[in-house]
Structures are given as C-alpha cells and as structure tokens.
C-alpha positions in Angstrom: 0.0 0.0 0.0 2.9 2.4 0.8 4.5 1.5 -2.4 1.4 2.4 -4.4 1.2 5.8 -2.8 4.8 6.5 -3.5 4.2 5.7 -7.2 1.3 8.0 -7.5 3.2 10.9 -5.9 6.1 10.4 -8.4 3.6 10.5 -11.3 2.0 13.7 -10.0 5.4 15.4 -9.6 6.3 14.4 -13.1 3.2 16.0 -14.5 3.8 19.3 -12.6 7.4 19.4 -13.9 6.2 18.7 -17.4 3.6 21.6 -17.2 6.2 24.0 -16.0 8.4 23.0 -18.9 5.7 23.6 -21.4 4.9 27.0 -19.9 8.5 28.2 -20.1 8.6 27.0 -23.7 5.5 28.9 -24.6 6.9 32.1 -23.0 10.0 31.7 -25.1 7.9 31.5 -28.3 5.9 34.9 -28.0 5.2 36.5 -31.4 7.4 39.5 -32.4 5.8 43.1 -32.2 3.5 44.0 -35.0 5.1 45.8 -38.0 3.4 49.1 -38.9 4.1 52.0 -41.3 5.8 54.9 -39.6 6.6 58.3 -41.0 8.4 61.4 -39.8 6.3 64.6 -39.4 7.2 67.3 -41.9 6.3 71.0 -41.9 4.7 72.6 -45.0 3.5 76.1 -45.9 -0.3 76.0 -45.9 -3.2 78.4 -46.4 -6.5 78.5 -44.6 -9.5 78.0 -46.8 -12.9 79.7 -46.6 -15.7 77.8 -48.3 -19.1 79.2 -49.4 -22.1 77.7 -51.2 -23.4 79.1 -54.4 -25.6 78.5 -57.5 -23.8 78.8 -60.8 -25.0 81.5 -63.2 -24.5 82.1 -66.9 -22.9 85.5 -67.7 -25.6 86.0 -70.4 -29.2 84.6 -70.4 -31.8 85.5 -73.0 -35.5 84.9 -72.8 -36.3 85.0 -76.5 -39.5 86.7 -77.7 -40.5 87.8 -81.2 -40.2 91.4 -82.2 -43.1 91.2 -84.6 -46.4 89.2 -84.6 -47.0 86.4 -87.0 -47.3 82.7 -87.5 -44.3 80.4 -87.1 -43.5 78.9 -90.4 -40.3 76.9 -89.4 -38.2 76.0 -86.4 -34.6 75.9 -87.5 -32.7 74.5 -84.5 -32.3 71.4 -82.5 -33.5 71.7 -78.9 -30.7 71.5 -76.3 -27.9 72.1 -78.8 -25.4 74.9 -79.0 -26.2 77.8 -81.3 -24.1 80.6 -82.5 -24.9 84.3 -82.5 -26.8 85.2 -85.6 -28.0 81.7 -86.3 -31.6 81.4 -87.5 -33.9 79.9 -84.9 -37.5 80.6 -85.9 -39.0 81.8 -89.3 -42.3 83.6 -89.3 -44.4 83.7 -92.4 -42.8 86.6 -94.3 -45.6 87.3 -96.8 -47.6 89.9 -94.8 -44.4 91.9 -94.2 -43.3 91.6 -97.9 -46.7 92.8 -99.0 -46.4 95.9 -96.8 -43.0 96.6 -98.3 -44.4 96.3 -101.8 -47.3 98.7 -101.0 -44.9 101.3 -99.5 -42.6 101.0 -102.5 -45.5 101.9 -104.8 -46.4 104.8 -102.5 -42.8 105.9 -102.5 -42.7 106.1 -106.3 -45.9 108.1 -106.4 -44.5 110.4 -103.7 -41.3 110.9 -105.7 -43.3 111.7 -108.8 -45.4 114.3 -106.9 -42.2 115.7 -105.4 -40.6 116.1 -108.8 -43.7 117.9 -110.1 -43.9 120.1 -107.0 -40.2 121.0 -107.3 -40.6 122.0 -110.9 -43.7 124.2 -110.1 -41.8 125.9 -107.3 -38.8 126.6 -109.5 -41.0 128.1 -112.2 -42.9 130.2 -109.7 -39.6 131.7 -108.5 -38.7 132.7 -112.1 -42.2 134.1 -112.7 -42.2 136.2 -109.5 -38.9 137.8 -110.6 -40.7 138.8 -113.8 -43.8 139.9 -112.0 -45.8 137.2 -114.0 -47.5 135.7 -110.9 -48.2 136.9 -107.5 -46.0 136.4 -104.5 -48.8 134.6 -102.8 -49.1 132.0 -105.5 -45.3 131.4 -105.5 -45.4 130.9 -101.7 -48.2 128.4 -102.2 -46.1 126.4 -104.7 -43.2 126.4 -102.2 -45.5 125.0 -99.5 -46.6 122.3 -101.9 -43.0 121.4 -102.5 -42.3 121.2 -98.7 -45.4 119.0 -98.3 -44.2 116.7 -101.0 -40.8 116.4 -99.4 -42.3 115.6 -96.0 -44.7 113.0 -97.6 -41.8 111.2 -99.3 -39.7 111.2 -96.1 -42.7 109.7 -94.1 -43.2 107.0 -96.7 -39.4 106.2 -96.6 -39.6 105.9 -92.8 -42.6 103.6 -92.9 -40.8 101.5 -95.6 -37.7 101.3 -93.4 -39.9 100.0 -90.5 -41.6 97.5 -92.8 -38.2 96.3 -93.9 -37.2 95.8 -90.3 -40.4 93.9 -89.6 -39.5 91.6 -92.5 -36.0 91.2 -91.0 -37.5 90.5 -87.6 -39.7 87.8 -89.0 -36.6 85.7 -89.1 -35.7 85.2 -85.4 -32.0 84.8 -84.9 -29.9 84.0 -81.8 -28.7 87.2 -80.1 -25.9 85.4 -78.3 -23.9 82.2 -78.6 -24.8 79.5 -76.1 -26.9 76.5 -75.3 -30.6 76.7 -76.4 -33.5 75.2 -74.4 -36.6 73.6 -75.7 -39.0 75.5 -78.0 -42.0 76.8 -76.0 -44.0 77.3 -79.1 -43.6 75.3 -82.4 -44.4 75.5 -86.1 -47.9 76.7 -86.9 -48.5 78.7 -83.7 -49.3 82.5 -83.8 -47.0 84.6 -81.7 -47.4 88.2 -80.5 -44.6 90.7 -80.6 -42.9 91.2 -77.2 -45.3 88.8 -75.5 -44.9 85.2 -76.6 -42.0 83.3 -75.1 -40.1 81.3 -77.7 -37.2 79.7 -75.9 -34.2 80.6 -73.7 -30.5 80.7 -74.5 -27.7 80.7 -71.9 -24.0 81.5 -72.7 -21.8 78.5 -72.1 -18.2 79.6 -72.6 -17.8 80.9 -69.0 -19.8 80.6 -65.9 -20.2 82.8 -62.8 -20.2 81.8 -59.1 -21.4 84.7 -56.8 -20.9 84.3 -53.1 -21.1 86.5 -50.0 -18.1 86.9 -47.6 -18.9 88.2 -44.2 -17.4 91.5 -43.3 -15.1 90.2 -40.5 -13.6 87.5 -42.6 -13.0 89.8 -45.6 -11.4 92.5 -43.4 -9.2 89.9 -41.6 -8.1 87.7 -44.5 -8.7 89.6 -47.8 -8.7 93.3 -47.1 -5.8 93.9 -49.6 -7.3 91.8 -52.4 -8.3 93.4 -55.7 -9.5 91.9 -59.0 -6.2 92.7 -60.6 -4.5 90.1 -58.2 -6.1 87.3 -60.2 -6.9 85.4 -57.0 -7.5 81.7 -57.7 -10.8 80.2 -56.5 -11.6 76.5 -56.4 -15.0 75.0 -57.1 -16.5 71.6 -56.1 -19.8 70.5 -57.5 -22.4 68.6 -55.5 -21.6 64.9 -55.1 -18.0 65.3 -56.5 -14.6 65.4 -54.9 -12.8 66.8 -58.0 -11.9 70.5 -57.7 -11.7 72.9 -60.6 -10.0 76.3 -60.6 -11.2 79.7 -61.6 -10.3 83.3 -60.7 -11.9 86.1 -58.8 -13.1 88.7 -61.3 -15.5 90.9 -59.4 -15.6 92.5 -55.9 -18.6 94.7 -55.1 -18.0 98.3 -54.2 -19.8 98.3 -50.9 -20.7 95.9 -48.0 -24.4 95.2 -47.8 -25.6 96.9 -44.5 -28.5 94.5 -44.1 -26.5 91.3 -44.2 -23.0 92.5 -43.3 -21.5 90.7 -46.3 -19.6 91.6 -49.4 -20.7 90.2 -52.8 -17.8 88.8 -54.9 -17.7 86.6 -58.0 -15.5 84.0 -59.5 -15.4 83.0 -63.1 -14.8 79.4 -64.4 -14.3 77.8 -67.8 -17.7 76.2 -68.4 -16.7 74.3 -71.5 -13.6 72.7 -70.1 -15.2 71.6 -66.8 -18.8 70.9 -68.1 -20.4 73.4 -65.7 -24.1 74.3 -66.1 -26.0 77.3 -64.8 -28.2 76.6 -61.8 -26.0 73.9 -60.4 -25.3 73.9 -56.7 -21.6 74.2 -55.8 -19.1 75.0 -53.1 -16.4 77.6 -53.8 -13.2 78.0 -51.7 -10.8 80.8 -51.5 -7.4 80.8 -49.7 -6.4 83.3 -47.1 -3.7 85.8 -48.1 -1.1 84.7 -45.5 0.4 81.2 -45.6 2.0 79.6 -42.5 4.0 76.5 -41.6 2.2 73.6 -40.0 2.8 69.9 -39.4 1.2 67.7 -42.1 -0.1 64.2 -41.4 -2.3 61.7 -43.4 -6.0 62.1 -42.6 -6.1 58.3 -41.8 -3.5 58.8 -39.1 -5.9 60.8 -37.0 -8.1 59.0 -34.4 -11.2 60.2 -32.5 -11.6 59.8 -28.7 -14.9 61.3 -27.7 -14.4 65.0 -28.6 -10.7 64.8 -28.9 -8.5 64.1 -31.9 -5.2 62.3 -31.5 -2.4 60.5 -33.3 -0.2 57.7 -32.2 3.5 58.6 -31.9 6.4 56.2 -31.6 8.9 56.8 -28.7 12.6 55.9 -28.6 11.7 52.4 -27.5 9.3 51.8 -30.4 6.3 52.0 -28.2 3.1 53.7 -29.3 2.1 56.8 -27.4 -1.2 58.8 -27.3 -0.8 62.4 -28.5 -3.6 65.0 -28.5 -3.6 67.3 -31.6 -5.5 70.4 -32.8 -6.7 70.0 -36.4 -6.3 72.6 -39.2 -7.5 72.5 -42.8 -7.8 69.3 -44.8 -5.8 69.2 -48.1 -6.8 66.1 -50.1 -5.6 63.0 -48.2 -3.7 65.1 -45.7 -4.5 67.3 -42.7 -2.7 70.3 -41.2 -2.0 70.1 -37.5 -2.2 73.4 -35.6 -0.7 72.1 -32.4 0.5 68.8 -30.8 3.2 67.7 -33.2 6.6 68.9 -34.1 8.9 68.4 -37.1 10.6 65.0 -36.8 8.0 63.3 -34.6 7.3 59.8 -35.7 3.7 58.8 -36.2 1.7 55.7 -37.1 0.7 56.4 -40.7 -2.5 54.3 -40.6 -3.7 55.5 -37.3 -5.3 53.4 -34.4 -7.1 50.9 -36.7 -5.1 47.8 -35.5 -2.9 49.2 -32.7 -3.3 51.3 -29.6 -1.3 53.3 -27.0 1.3 51.3 -25.0 1.9 48.6 -27.7 5.4 47.8 -28.8 5.8 47.8 -32.6 8.3 47.2 -35.3 8.5 50.4 -37.4 8.5 50.3 -41.1 9.7 53.7 -42.3 7.8 55.2 -45.2 7.7 58.7 -46.8 4.7 61.0 -47.1 4.0 61.8 -50.8 3.0 65.5 -51.1 3.8 65.8 -54.8 0.1 65.9 -56.0 -1.2 68.0 -53.1 -1.5 71.8 -53.2 -1.1 73.4 -49.8 -0.6 76.9 -51.0 -2.6 78.3 -53.9 -0.5 79.5 -56.9 -2.2 82.8 -57.7 -0.8 83.0 -61.2 -2.0 79.6 -62.3 -5.8 79.8 -62.8 -5.9 76.6 -64.8 -4.8 74.4 -61.9 -6.8 71.4 -60.9 -6.6 71.5 -57.1 -6.8 68.6 -54.7 -7.4 70.8 -51.6 -9.7 70.3 -48.8 -13.5 69.7 -48.8 
C-alpha cells in the first residue's frame, strides 16, 4: 500500500514538472511586435480655406420673344444644342411683311413723282415772281406744296424702313452664342410681338459663381485683395470630390448693410469643366497669408470622444497617445495646428489595429506630397486642385 502511494506521488510530480516546462517553452515563443508603417512629421507652408455655397449662373441669359407678330413657319434649330450668335432659330411667315413693303414702295414712287412735279412748279414760280408774272402769294403756295411733297416722301421712306425691319425681324436669330433650351411654341403657332416666349439661351463659354463673404472674414483675410490680383478660387460640384480652378473677377463696391456681407464673383471655364447654370456648388478661396504647419495623413488621426489624437512612436518603439488640434484638410492630408513637431514619428495608418502602449516594429515610409496643393498659386488659374473639402 505504501509502495502504491509513492508511485502516485512520483507521477504527479512528473506531471507538474512537465507543465512547467511547457509554460516556459511557450513564454520563449511569444510572437514579435506588429510591424506598422511609420513616417516622420514634416512642416509645409499652408493656407486656410474659406468655403461658401453658391448656385452657378451664366454670364448671359436671353428669354427669346418675337419682335413682330405672325405665324411660325419653321423652327430651325435642335433643342438642347449649342447655337451661334446670328443663327436662324424661328422663321415667321414673311408674306404679310413683304406685302407691306411692296405697298410702300409703290407709294414711295408716287410720292417721288409728286415731289418732282412740286419742285418744278416751285422753280417756275420763283422765275415768274422775278418777272412779276405771278403773285408772291401763288409762289409761296407752290413752295409750300413742295415742302409737303418732301415731307410725304420722307414719311413713306420711314414707314418703308420700318416695314423692312419687320420683314427682317420675322426671321428670329440667336442674339448670343450658347446652349438653347426647348421650344416653348412650335411650327404653326401664332406669336405676339414682345409677349410670346419662344425659348431661352444661356451662354456656355464661361460661368459665374457669386458668393457673399462676411465683413469680418473679408477684413481679416482679404482686405488687400483686388480683382487685378487674379486670386484663384476653387469650385466643387455637389456629389463630386474633384476640384476645378477659376479666378476672382468681381468685388462689389460696398458691403451690404442689411447682411454685413460683401458680394464677390469667381469665373470658371464652363466648356472645359462641363459646368451648367443653376448647379449647386461650393467655392473655396485661400487666405492671403500662408504659415508653416505639421502635415499628417488624414487616416493617421483617431477620435476619442471629442478629442482628436495621433499615435506617436517613442525611442523604445512603443506607441504613445498624442492629442492634436486640427487645421484644414488638403486632399488626403490634414494640417495640425498644435500637438506635433517636425521630426516626430507617427503611425501612418492610425489606431485601426494598434493602440497606445503597444510595442511595434516600425516600417519607415515617406509621405508623398507631390500631388497635393497646400498653397494656392495665384498666377495659375488653370490648376486642378486637390485641396480640402
């Protein structure tokens, strides 16, 4: 019985020693620290951006109405297409206008004949008065007849000129170049001069974006700006991330006392960027003074309740929590107002898989700023910018 108890004790001791050996072996096989991308913080010159909402407007918009009344004989354009200035759009029946011209031409010939006769009578009267062959009263009467004939001819010529204009106006042409809308009235309809709406045309070479800057912002950031500075403005359409560049081309001459804002305008190339009037857009304009700030990838920034932070790497390659104050966003990057200094090492991909206090194996990478515009080049109005939303 004693021998059996000794045997069981020996087996138990062996199991304990075996477990300790396995534990020590597992501790010796711990995985290495996680490898993450690490970059050094760099400083860049950046500008603050001020963003405003707007509706795009065409520089020219024409609501086309006929200048004479008549029946539409032909519609000579394709709805929704681009038309050129002077291009025929609607043709009214020209026959009534041509008939009026023919009538007045006949009246004009009659008036010219009467004038020629009156002029001859007046000249003879002047000779006969000199010879005392007729009375002065009769000579004056013939002179009056001559003046009446001249006035009658002039009146007919004026009516003829108006009739010729009416014939010209029966062919309705485009007053500007641009994109034409649908025809409100079509062939066969009778239209009234100055009343019936035919269609609309909007210019499409350039497009305007008006926006209002509050007085305080203008005085603080743009007080020295003039149209001659060719300040570049960037535009972003609704639902798009692509930015297009234009230039500031109008600054109003007074601040609106009711709203406390100043109306300014930017102009953009509508053809190149396919911009349409009436579209909602955001426009951004950079402040005059640039300053140096730390730049980090947007994905490197984490959110902790109301705080924003990045993970820095200390000398022991351990992640540390660092509060930061955010500046403007520039494409995939964000300016940092405070919390980081040049040369600090940060986790490029942020706290997605790691957290403070974790040891890591750093994989050094460089931040690519080549395609990001931090400071607007005022002289280059054709730039496509990748600046902040």
